[in-house]
C-alpha positions as CSV (number, residue, x, y, z in Angstrom):
1,X,20.0,36.7,-20.6
2,X,20.8,40.1,-21.4
3,X,24.1,41.4,-20.7
4,X,24.0,44.1,-17.6
5,X,24.4,47.7,-18.2
6,X,27.3,48.0,-15.4
7,X,29.3,45.4,-13.8
8,X,27.4,43.9,-10.7
9,X,30.7,44.0,-8.4
10,X,32.5,47.3,-9.3
11,X,29.7,49.3,-11.1
12,X,31.9,49.9,-14.4
13,X,29.7,50.4,-17.6
14,X,30.2,47.4,-19.7
15,X,27.3,46.9,-21.8
16,X,28.8,48.9,-24.6
17,X,31.6,46.4,-25.0
18,X,29.7,43.4,-25.5
19,X,28.7,43.6,-29.2
20,X,32.5,44.3,-30.0
21,X,33.6,41.2,-27.6
22,X,31.0,39.1,-29.1
23,X,32.0,39.8,-32.9
24,X,35.6,39.6,-32.5
25,X,35.4,36.4,-30.5
26,X,33.3,34.6,-33.0
27,X,35.4,35.6,-35.6
28,X,38.3,33.7,-33.8
29,X,40.2,35.7,-31.5
30,X,41.5,34.9,-28.2
31,X,39.1,36.3,-25.6
32,X,41.9,37.0,-23.2
33,X,43.5,39.2,-25.8
34,X,40.0,40.9,-26.6
35,X,39.2,41.6,-22.9
36,X,42.4,42.8,-22.5
37,X,42.3,45.3,-25.8
38,X,38.6,46.2,-24.5
39,X,40.1,47.7,-21.2
40,X,38.4,45.0,-18.9
41,X,41.1,44.3,-16.6
42,X,39.2,43.6,-13.2
43,X,38.3,40.0,-12.9
44,X,34.3,40.6,-12.0
45,X,34.0,42.4,-15.2
46,X,35.9,39.6,-17.2
47,X,33.7,36.9,-15.2
48,X,30.6,38.6,-16.6
49,X,31.5,38.4,-20.1
50,X,33.1,34.8,-19.9
51,X,30.0,33.6,-18.0
52,X,27.6,35.5,-20.0
53,X,25.0,32.9,-22.1
54,X,23.1,34.8,-24.8
55,X,19.4,33.5,-24.2
56,X,17.4,36.4,-25.1
57,X,16.1,34.7,-28.5
58,X,15.4,31.5,-27.0
59,X,13.3,33.2,-24.0
60,X,11.5,35.4,-26.7
61,X,9.9,32.2,-27.8
62,X,7.6,31.8,-24.7
63,X,6.5,35.6,-24.7
64,X,2.6,35.9,-23.8
65,X,0.2,37.1,-26.8
């Protein structure tokens, strides 16, 4: 849903990198190259980005009024 502030395994701050990663991958760059250039070298941080599904807009439709 929402990208975590820190990696759940190692504790490295990663949330500030999400918008740059998403923008570059959507423009057609290779995700491996983008992750390397952003400095995400550990597999736990990389898995956090590769496995993330952005569902916040879909979940927001079901809020209580």
